[in-house]
C-alpha positions in Angstrom: 5.0 -19.2 -51.5 1.5 -19.8 -50.2 1.1 -19.9 -46.4 -0.2 -23.3 -45.2 -1.7 -21.8 -42.0 -2.0 -23.8 -38.8 -1.2 -27.5 -38.9 -3.7 -30.0 -37.3 -3.8 -33.7 -36.6 -5.5 -35.6 -39.5 -5.0 -39.2 -38.2 -3.0 -41.8 -36.3 -0.6 -44.2 -37.9 -0.4 -47.7 -36.4 3.0 -48.7 -37.9 5.7 -47.6 -40.2 4.3 -49.5 -43.3 0.9 -47.8 -42.9 2.8 -44.5 -42.5 4.6 -45.1 -45.9 1.3 -45.8 -47.6 -0.4 -42.7 -46.1 2.6 -40.6 -47.1 2.4 -41.8 -50.7 -1.3 -41.1 -50.9 -1.0 -37.6 -49.5 1.9 -36.8 -51.8 -0.1 -38.0 -54.8 -3.0 -35.8 -53.7 -0.7 -32.8 -53.4 -1.4 -32.3 -49.7 1.6 -31.1 -47.6 2.0 -33.2 -44.5 4.3 -34.0 -41.5 4.5 -37.3 -39.8 5.4 -37.3 -36.1 6.6 -40.7 -34.9 6.2 -41.8 -31.3 8.8 -44.5 -31.8 11.4 -44.0 -29.0 14.3 -46.5 -29.0 15.1 -45.6 -25.4 11.8 -47.0 -24.3 11.5 -49.7 -26.9 8.2 -48.5 -28.3 6.5 -48.4 -24.8 4.1 -45.6 -25.8 3.1 -47.1 -29.2 0.1 -49.1 -27.9 -1.3 -46.0 -26.2 -0.6 -43.4 -28.9 -0.1 -45.4 -32.1 3.2 -45.3 -34.1 2.7 -41.7 -35.0 0.3 -39.0 -36.2 -0.2 -37.2 -39.5 -0.3 -33.4 -39.4 -1.7 -31.4 -42.3 -2.6 -27.7 -42.9 -6.0 -27.0 -41.5 -7.5 -26.3 -44.9 -6.6 -29.8 -46.0 -7.8 -31.7 -42.9 -11.0 -33.1 -44.2 -9.5 -34.3 -47.5 -6.5 -35.8 -45.7 -8.8 -37.6 -43.1 -10.8 -39.2 -45.9 -7.6 -40.3 -47.7 -6.2 -41.8 -44.4 -9.4 -43.7 -43.8 -9.3 -45.2 -47.3 -5.6 -46.2 -47.0 -6.3 -47.8 -43.6 -9.2 -49.8 -45.0 -7.0 -51.1 -47.9 -4.1 -51.7 -45.5 -6.3 -53.7 -43.1 -7.8 -55.8 -46.0 -4.3 -56.7 -47.2 -3.1 -57.7 -43.8 -6.2 -60.0 -43.4 -5.6 -61.6 -46.8 -1.9 -62.3 -45.9 -2.9 -63.9 -42.6 -5.7 -65.9 -44.2 -8.3 -64.3 -42.0 -11.0 -63.0 -44.3 -13.7 -60.6 -43.2 
C-alpha cells in the first residue's frame, strides 16, 4: 500500500451538508480524506461560528487538487442556497 505521507488541512466546512458534498467530490476524484468535525453536543455548537463545522484533511501531495475541488463545491453549494432562498447574485 502506498504511503500517503503527512496529512494537511485543505479547507473548512461550514455545515454537514457542505461536508457531504465535499466528501462525495473527493471520493469521485480518488483523493483520500478525513473530515474532522468541531460539532460538540456538550457545548451545542458553541465553536462552530469561530472554527466552522469542520475541516478537511488530505495527504500533502493532494492538497492543491483538493483545495480547488473544495472551492468549486463551495461555489456550487452557495449558488444553490441563494436560489432556494430567492436571493440571486
